[in-house]
C-alpha positions as CSV (number, residue, x, y, z in Angstrom):
1,M,-10.8,-13.0,10.6
2,T,-10.8,-13.7,14.3
3,D,-9.1,-16.2,16.6
4,G,-12.4,-18.2,16.7
5,D,-12.1,-18.8,12.9
6,V,-8.7,-20.5,13.2
7,P,-9.9,-24.2,13.7
8,Q,-12.2,-24.0,10.7
9,V,-9.6,-22.4,8.5
10,K,-7.1,-25.1,9.5
11,E,-9.7,-27.8,8.6
12,L,-10.4,-26.0,5.4
13,Y,-6.7,-25.9,4.4
14,A,-6.2,-29.6,5.2
15,A,-9.3,-30.6,3.1
16,A,-8.2,-28.3,0.2
17,W,-4.7,-29.7,0.2
18,K,-5.9,-33.3,0.3
19,E,-8.2,-32.8,-2.7
20,G,-6.5,-30.1,-4.7
21,Y,-2.9,-31.6,-4.6
22,K,-3.8,-35.2,-5.4
23,G,-1.1,-36.4,-7.9
24,L,1.0,-33.3,-7.2
25,L,2.3,-34.0,-3.7
26,P,3.2,-37.4,-2.2
27,R,0.1,-39.5,-1.3
28,E,1.6,-40.5,2.1
29,Y,2.1,-36.8,3.0
30,L,-1.4,-35.8,2.1
31,N,-2.9,-38.8,4.0
32,E,-1.1,-37.8,7.1
33,L,-2.0,-34.1,6.8
34,T,-4.2,-33.0,9.7
35,P,-5.5,-29.5,10.7
36,D,-3.1,-29.3,13.6
37,K,-0.2,-29.3,11.2
38,I,-1.5,-26.2,9.4
39,N,0.1,-22.8,10.2
40,C,-2.6,-20.2,10.2
41,V,-1.8,-16.4,10.1
42,I,-4.1,-13.9,11.7
43,D,-3.4,-10.3,10.9
44,D,-5.0,-7.4,9.0
45,G,-4.5,-9.2,5.7
46,S,-6.4,-12.4,6.7
47,F,-9.9,-12.7,5.3
48,V,-12.6,-15.4,5.2
49,A,-15.7,-16.0,3.1
50,P,-18.4,-17.5,5.4
51,D,-21.5,-19.5,4.5
52,G,-23.7,-19.1,7.5
53,G,-21.7,-20.5,10.4
54,R,-19.2,-22.3,8.2
55,I,-16.1,-20.8,6.6
56,A,-16.0,-21.6,2.9
57,A,-12.7,-19.9,1.8
58,H,-9.7,-18.1,3.3
59,C,-7.1,-15.7,1.8
60,H,-4.1,-14.1,3.3
61,A,-2.4,-11.1,1.7
62,R,0.7,-9.2,2.8
63,P,3.5,-7.0,1.7
64,A,6.1,-9.0,-0.4
65,S,8.0,-11.4,1.9
66,E,11.0,-11.3,-0.5
67,A,13.4,-8.4,-0.2
68,D,14.0,-8.3,-3.9
69,W,10.3,-7.8,-4.4
70,R,9.8,-4.9,-2.0
71,G,7.1,-2.6,-3.3
72,W,4.9,-5.5,-4.4
73,G,1.9,-7.0,-2.6
74,E,1.7,-10.8,-2.2
75,I,-1.2,-13.2,-2.0
76,H,0.4,-15.5,0.5
77,T,-2.3,-18.2,0.7
78,M,-5.7,-18.8,-0.9
79,Y,-7.8,-21.9,-0.4
80,T,-11.5,-22.8,-0.7
81,H,-13.0,-25.9,1.0
82,P,-13.7,-28.5,-1.7
83,D,-17.4,-28.5,-0.7
84,Y,-17.5,-24.9,-2.0
85,W,-15.5,-25.1,-5.1
86,R,-16.9,-23.2,-8.1
87,Q,-19.6,-21.5,-6.0
88,G,-18.0,-18.0,-5.9
89,Y,-16.7,-18.0,-2.4
90,G,-13.0,-18.2,-3.4
91,T,-13.5,-15.5,-6.0
92,A,-15.1,-13.2,-3.4
93,V,-12.5,-13.6,-0.7
94,F,-9.6,-13.4,-3.2
95,Q,-10.9,-10.1,-4.8
96,H,-11.4,-8.7,-1.3
97,A,-7.8,-9.5,-0.4
98,E,-6.6,-8.0,-3.7
99,R,-8.6,-4.8,-3.0
100,W,-7.1,-4.6,0.4
101,L,-3.6,-4.7,-1.0
102,Y,-4.5,-2.0,-3.5
103,E,-5.8,0.2,-0.6
104,Q,-2.5,-0.3,1.2
105,G,-0.7,1.1,-1.8
106,F,0.4,-2.0,-3.7
107,D,-0.3,-1.6,-7.4
108,E,1.7,-4.8,-8.3
109,V,0.8,-8.1,-6.8
110,Y,2.3,-11.6,-7.1
111,L,1.5,-15.1,-5.9
112,F,2.9,-18.6,-6.3
113,V,1.1,-21.6,-7.9
114,L,2.3,-25.2,-7.5
115,E,3.5,-26.5,-10.9
116,G,0.9,-28.7,-12.5
117,N,-2.0,-27.3,-10.6
118,A,-4.1,-26.5,-13.6
119,R,-7.2,-25.7,-11.6
120,A,-5.4,-22.9,-9.6
121,E,-3.7,-21.6,-12.7
122,G,-7.0,-21.3,-14.5
123,F,-8.5,-19.4,-11.5
124,Y,-5.6,-16.9,-11.2
125,K,-5.5,-16.3,-14.9
126,S,-9.2,-15.5,-14.7
127,Q,-8.3,-12.8,-12.1
128,G,-5.7,-11.2,-14.3
129,F,-2.6,-13.0,-13.0
130,F,-0.1,-14.6,-15.4
131,P,3.2,-16.4,-15.1
132,N,6.3,-14.2,-15.3
133,G,8.8,-17.0,-15.6
134,G,10.0,-16.9,-12.0
135,T,10.0,-20.0,-9.8
136,L,10.5,-21.0,-6.2
137,C,11.6,-24.5,-5.2
138,C,10.8,-26.1,-1.9
139,E,10.6,-29.5,-0.2
140,I,7.2,-30.9,0.8
141,G,6.8,-34.4,2.1
142,G,10.4,-35.3,1.2
143,V,9.9,-34.2,-2.5
144,V,11.3,-31.0,-4.1
145,V,8.4,-29.2,-5.8
146,T,8.3,-26.0,-8.0
147,D,6.1,-23.1,-7.5
148,N,5.6,-20.7,-10.4
149,R,5.3,-17.0,-9.8
150,F,2.2,-15.2,-11.3
151,T,2.0,-11.4,-11.4
152,K,-0.5,-8.7,-12.0
153,Y,0.0,-5.0,-12.6
154,S,-2.8,-2.6,-11.7
155,S,-3.2,0.9,-13.1
156,R,-3.7,3.8,-10.7
157,F,-4.2,7.4,-12.0
158,T,-2.0,9.8,-10.1
159,S,-1.9,13.6,-10.5
160,Y,-0.6,16.6,-8.7
161,G,-1.5,20.2,-8.2
162,E,-0.7,23.4,-6.4
163,R,-0.5,21.7,-3.0
164,E,2.2,19.3,-4.2
165,R,4.1,22.2,-5.9
166,I,4.1,24.2,-2.6
167,T,5.4,21.2,-0.7
168,A,8.1,20.5,-3.2
169,E,9.3,24.1,-3.1
170,G,9.0,24.2,0.7
171,G,12.2,22.3,1.0
172,A,13.4,19.0,2.5
173,A,11.4,19.2,5.8
174,A,8.1,19.7,4.1
175,I,8.8,16.8,1.7
176,E,9.9,14.6,4.5
177,N,6.7,15.3,6.5
178,V,4.5,14.1,3.6
179,L,6.6,11.0,2.9
180,K,6.5,10.1,6.6
181,N,3.0,10.9,7.5
182,G,1.0,11.1,4.2
183,Q,-1.4,8.6,2.9
184,F,-0.5,6.6,-0.2
185,N,-2.1,9.0,-2.7
186,D,-0.5,12.0,-1.0
187,R,2.9,10.5,-1.3
188,A,2.4,9.2,-4.8
189,S,1.3,12.7,-6.0
190,L,4.2,14.4,-4.3
191,L,6.7,12.0,-5.9
192,L,5.1,12.6,-9.3
193,C,5.5,16.4,-8.7
194,L,9.2,15.9,-7.7
195,D,9.7,14.2,-11.0
196,G,9.2,17.5,-12.7
197,Y,12.0,19.0,-10.6
198,L,14.6,16.2,-10.6
199,D,14.3,14.9,-14.2
200,P,16.9,16.9,-16.1
201,F,14.6,17.1,-19.1
202,Y,12.5,19.8,-17.4
203,G,15.4,22.0,-16.4
204,K,13.8,23.1,-13.1
205,T,15.6,24.0,-9.9
206,L,14.5,22.2,-6.6
207,P,15.1,24.2,-3.4
208,E,17.5,22.3,-1.0
209,R,18.1,19.7,-3.6
210,E,20.9,17.8,-1.8
211,A,18.8,17.7,1.4
212,V,15.8,16.5,-0.5
213,I,17.9,13.7,-2.1
214,K,18.9,12.5,1.4
215,V,15.2,12.5,2.4
216,L,14.3,10.5,-0.7
217,D,17.2,8.1,-0.1
218,E,16.0,7.4,3.5
219,Y,12.4,6.9,2.2
220,E,13.6,4.4,-0.4
221,K,15.2,2.3,2.4
222,T,12.0,2.0,4.5
223,V,8.9,2.2,2.2
224,I,7.3,-1.1,1.3
225,D,4.5,0.0,-1.0
226,S,4.5,0.7,-4.7
227,T,5.9,4.2,-4.3
228,V,9.3,2.6,-3.9
229,F,9.4,2.4,-7.7
230,A,8.8,6.1,-8.2
231,V,11.4,7.2,-5.6
232,R,14.0,4.8,-7.2
233,E,13.4,6.6,-10.5
234,L,13.9,10.0,-8.9
235,L,17.2,8.8,-7.3
236,E,18.4,7.6,-10.6
237,Y,17.9,11.1,-12.0
238,C,20.1,12.4,-9.2
239,Q,23.0,10.1,-10.1
240,H,23.5,11.8,-13.5
């Protein structure tokens, strides 16, 4: 997505809200909604589905915006222009955004759906997202509305080998280097390897154990992708 796409995306959002939220949001609010009132985010997680020179759909993905959901990816917004509903453009841009989150290291993804929006619920369920019982309340047009949280868990095969064992036995500095500079798969594999050293069940000794724990603790405070869940499990082992 580029700066030049912004006017069309704003127009797309206004049209999608007016049509998609009929009966769900106040009529006066929707009647007064114009493209200039739409906030459009442009970053690496912003994607569009074009139809020639016209933008048919837009999706914005990002790391979770909520601190309690750190480690998750989030589909922040997703809309298709009503002229392009049920033609595949929304599915294409949504799946592209979801793949992007996966490539950034997010195995778990969530999004919010306005309560009563059966069309959106059906679409997200078709993509493997289902309500988890969580809600978010906000005020729109002077009325408090409820968004329902939908989640999806993806599976990623992670393994480790001699390279990870050498790193683990190389001490805190070697481990820290991978956690700071490695790609997602490198970090995930190393953490899986460390599980064999820190889980008391295996009875192994990890060189520089206390220093390694400090490295892991610092990593847990800063990492935003799904490896946060693995490092939290390792730190739990160290508390016993």
